C-alpha positions in Angstrom: -31.3 -30.1 -10.0 -28.5 -32.5 -9.6 -26.7 -31.1 -13.0 -27.1 -27.7 -11.8 -25.1 -28.4 -8.7 -22.4 -30.3 -10.3 -22.2 -27.3 -13.0 -21.8 -24.8 -10.0 -19.4 -26.8 -8.3 -17.4 -27.1 -11.5 -17.5 -23.3 -12.1 -16.4 -22.5 -8.5 -13.6 -24.9 -9.0 -12.7 -23.4 -12.2 -13.1 -19.9 -11.2 -10.9 -20.1 -8.1 -8.2 -17.4 -8.8 -5.9 -18.6 -6.1 -5.9 -22.4 -5.2 -4.1 -24.4 -2.6 -1.5 -26.7 -4.2 0.2 -29.7 -2.4 3.9 -30.2 -2.5 3.7 -31.5 -6.3 1.7 -28.6 -7.3 -1.9 -30.8 -7.4 -5.0 -28.4 -6.6 -6.4 -29.3 -3.5 -10.1 -29.7 -3.4 -12.3 -30.8 -0.4 -15.8 -32.0 -1.5 -15.2 -30.7 -5.1 -14.2 -27.0 -3.9 -11.0 -25.7 -4.6 -9.2 -24.5 -1.5 -7.5 -21.2 -1.4 -3.6 -20.9 -1.2 -3.1 -18.0 1.4 0.4 -18.7 2.0 2.6 -17.3 -0.9 5.1 -14.9 0.9 8.9 -15.2 0.2 9.4 -16.3 3.6 7.0 -19.3 3.2 8.6 -20.4 0.4 12.0 -20.3 2.2 10.5 -22.6 4.9 9.3 -24.9 2.2 12.9 -25.7 1.0 13.2 -27.4 4.8 10.4 -29.9 4.0 11.8 -33.3 5.1 13.7 -34.5 8.1 16.6 -33.1 9.2 19.0 -34.4 12.0 22.1 -33.2 13.9 23.7 -32.3 17.1 23.1 -28.9 18.8 25.5 -27.2 21.2 24.0 -25.1 24.2 26.3 -22.4 25.2 25.0 -22.0 28.8 26.1 -25.7 29.8 28.5 -26.4 26.8 26.4 -29.8 26.5 26.1 -31.2 22.9 22.7 -33.4 22.5 21.1 -35.0 19.5 18.2 -33.0 17.6 15.8 -33.6 14.9 13.5 -31.3 12.9 10.6 -32.3 10.5 8.9 -30.0 8.3 5.5 -31.0 6.7 3.2 -29.3 4.6 -0.4 -29.4 5.6 -3.6 -27.8 5.7 -3.7 -27.8 2.0 -0.6 -26.3 1.5 -1.2 -23.2 3.6 0.6 -24.3 6.9 4.1 -26.1 7.6 4.3 -27.7 10.7 7.6 -28.4 12.4 8.0 -31.4 14.7 11.2 -30.6 17.0 12.9 -33.1 19.1 15.9 -31.7 21.1 17.7 -33.8 23.3 14.4 -36.1 23.5 12.0 -33.7 24.1 9.4 -33.0 21.5 7.9 -29.6 20.7 6.0 -28.3 17.8 6.0 -24.8 15.6 3.5 -23.8 12.8 4.3 -21.5 9.8 1.7 -20.0 7.8 0.9 -16.6 6.2 -1.4 -13.9 7.8 -2.1 -11.0 5.6 0.8 -11.8 3.5 3.2 -12.1 6.3 4.7 -15.2 7.7 3.8 -16.0 11.2 5.5 -18.6 13.3 3.9 -20.1 16.6 6.3 -22.2 18.7 4.7 -24.6 21.5 8.0 -24.8 23.6 8.8 -27.1 26.1 9.4 -24.2 28.5 5.6 -24.1 28.8 5.5 -20.8 26.8 4.2 -20.3 23.1 6.0 -17.2 21.6 5.0 -15.9 18.4 7.5 -14.7 15.6 7.9 -12.5 12.7 10.7 -12.5 10.0 13.3 -10.0 10.6 15.3 -11.1 7.4 15.0 -13.5 4.3 17.0 -14.7 1.7 17.6 -17.3 -0.5 19.8 -19.2 1.8 18.8 -17.9 5.2 15.6 -16.7 7.2 15.7 -15.1 10.6 12.8 -14.6 13.0 12.4 -12.3 15.9 9.8 -12.4 19.0 6.5 -10.6 18.1 6.2 -9.2 21.7 2.7 -7.7 21.2 1.3 -11.1 20.2 3.3 -13.2 22.3 2.4 -11.5 25.6 5.5 -12.8 27.1 7.2 -10.9 29.5 11.1 -11.0 30.3 10.8 -10.7 34.0 8.4 -13.4 34.5 8.7 -16.1 31.4 11.4 -18.1 30.0 10.9 -18.1 26.0 12.8 -18.5 22.6 13.7 -14.9 21.5 14.9 -15.5 17.9 15.7 -18.2 15.5 17.6 -18.6 12.2 18.3 -21.0 9.6 21.0 -21.0 7.2 21.1 -23.4 4.3 24.5 -24.4 2.9 24.8 -22.9 -0.7 27.2 -25.8 -1.8 24.9 -28.7 -0.3 21.0 -28.3 -0.1 20.9 -31.2 2.4 23.0 -29.2 5.0 22.0 -26.2 7.1 22.7 -24.4 10.5 20.2 -23.7 12.8 20.8 -20.9 15.8 18.6 -19.7 18.4 18.4 -17.5 21.6 16.5 -18.5 24.4 15.7 -16.5 27.5 16.0 -18.8 30.4 15.4 -17.1 33.7 16.5 -13.6 32.7 19.6 -14.9 31.2 19.9 -15.2 27.4 21.5 -18.5 26.1 22.6 -19.2 22.5 22.3 -22.8 20.8 23.8 -23.8 17.5 22.9 -26.9 15.5 24.5 -28.3 12.5 22.0 -30.7 10.5 21.9 -33.1 7.5 18.6 -33.6 5.6 18.0 -37.5 6.5 14.8 -37.9 4.0 
């Protein structure tokens, strides 16, 4: 019986039509079974360009204050999800990026105590813009403070430079933030 199980496992691995790959294109297997790669959208590929750690300074337009920020993108879950650890002015937050039905879905776990969900509004080789998915987020402008949109723009002349912009609804008022970032690793 053991050879049959090994044969069936090998056949399953070989017949997997779409398998997850790591950052260096290795097929991901768990217990001899190939994992499916479901995050293949152009927007997911755009976010993959940001893998690594980025540091810089953010300017908050509401106060004019400038503070240190860092963002670290890591590929996880067999290549199907990207996690982003965010530290803004010493406060850590988390976002996840994964495809659902061929579309990028972003969930942000914010220091404001809200968890907005975003969808792609625009994607190109150099940038990606996200807007709030109001239906999935369940947030109400009169009752919650939350991030409303985000945009990353890579520098065409320097792949290790990027600008991050976002808008945040704080107590009914929109504030815009802008960070200039450099890849640090």
